[in-house]
N, C-alpha and C positions, 0 to 999 in steps of 0.2 A: 384851415381846411384847404384854402387855395394854394398855400405853399406845399402842402402834402400832395396835391394833385400835380402841381408843376414838377415835383421831384419824383412822382410815381412811388411815394412812400406810404404803403398801406398802414404801417404802424402809426405814423404821425396822423393819418386820416382818422383812424379809430380813436386815438387819444384825443384829437380835436373834437370829434363827434361827441364823445362822452363828456368832455369839459363844456362844450356848447350846451348840451342837455342840462348839465349841473347848474350852470350859471343862469340859464333861462328859468329853470325851476326856482332857484334861490331868489331871483328878482321878484318873481310873482308871489312866492311864499312871503317874502319880506313885505311886499306891498299889502298883502292880506294880514300882516302881523301874525303869521304862523311861523313858529320856530322851525328851522331846518332839522328834520329828523334823521339826518345822515343818509347815506346811500341806500340802505336796505329799504327804507320807507319813503324815500323822497317822491317817487312817482305816485305812490298811493296817496300821499298827503296832497300833492299837486292836483291829482284827479278829483279829490273831494272838494276842492275850492269851487265856490260858485262865481267868484270874480276872477276870471282868467280868460285868455283868448279862447273862443269856442272850439277851435280846431287844434289847440295846443297839444293835446295828448297824441293825436294822429301825427302831427309834425315831429314830436319827440320820437315816436316809434320809427318813423321814416328816417330821421337823422341817424339814430343808433344803428338801424338795420343797414342803411345804404352808405353812410359815411361819405356823402358827396357834397361838393360845393353848392349844388342846387338845393339840397335838403337843409344845409346850414343857413343858406341865404333866406329860405322860406321861414325858418324858425326865427331868425334874427329880425327879419322884417315884421313878422307877426308880433313878436314881443315888444319891439321898439315902437310899433304902431298902436299898441294896446293902450298906452297912456302917454302922457307927456313926461318922459323921464328927463331929469336934469342931466345935461351932457357935462362930462368932466372938463375942467379947464385944460385947454390945449387940444381937446378932441379925444375921441375914443381910441384911436390908434396909439398915440403916445401913452395914454393911460394904461392900455393893455400891456405895452412893453414895460412900463414902470412896475405894474402890478404882477407881472408874471416872469418876464425874462431878465429883469434887473434886480430882483429881490436879493440875490446873493451879494450884491454890492453893498447893501445896507444891513445885511444880517437879519432880515425880517422873515417871518413865517410866510409860507405861501398863502395867497388870498383865500384859497379853498379851505385852509385850516383855521381861518378866523371865524 
């Protein structure tokens, strides 16, 4: 999201907003042991959870509507502060690069397709 803002790239901002929403929901769904119901039902399934950050649905709506660094930061802080998530070895930044931007080097499917 911050890269999109620095480049003034609206397409990248919208793409990042939707992926931010996707992965925030998938984390919380997985924590609740609820299968990811694909995009069509993801928000409804997340909203039905009783064990999720209390303002998560509002933050998701804000992120998708505004696609701003402030909105993504709010959602990320909310989800990361919701419980003690194990951090990937080497940190979240390198894990993001490995899991999204470098998959083609290994011929692996996109993380959102798993």
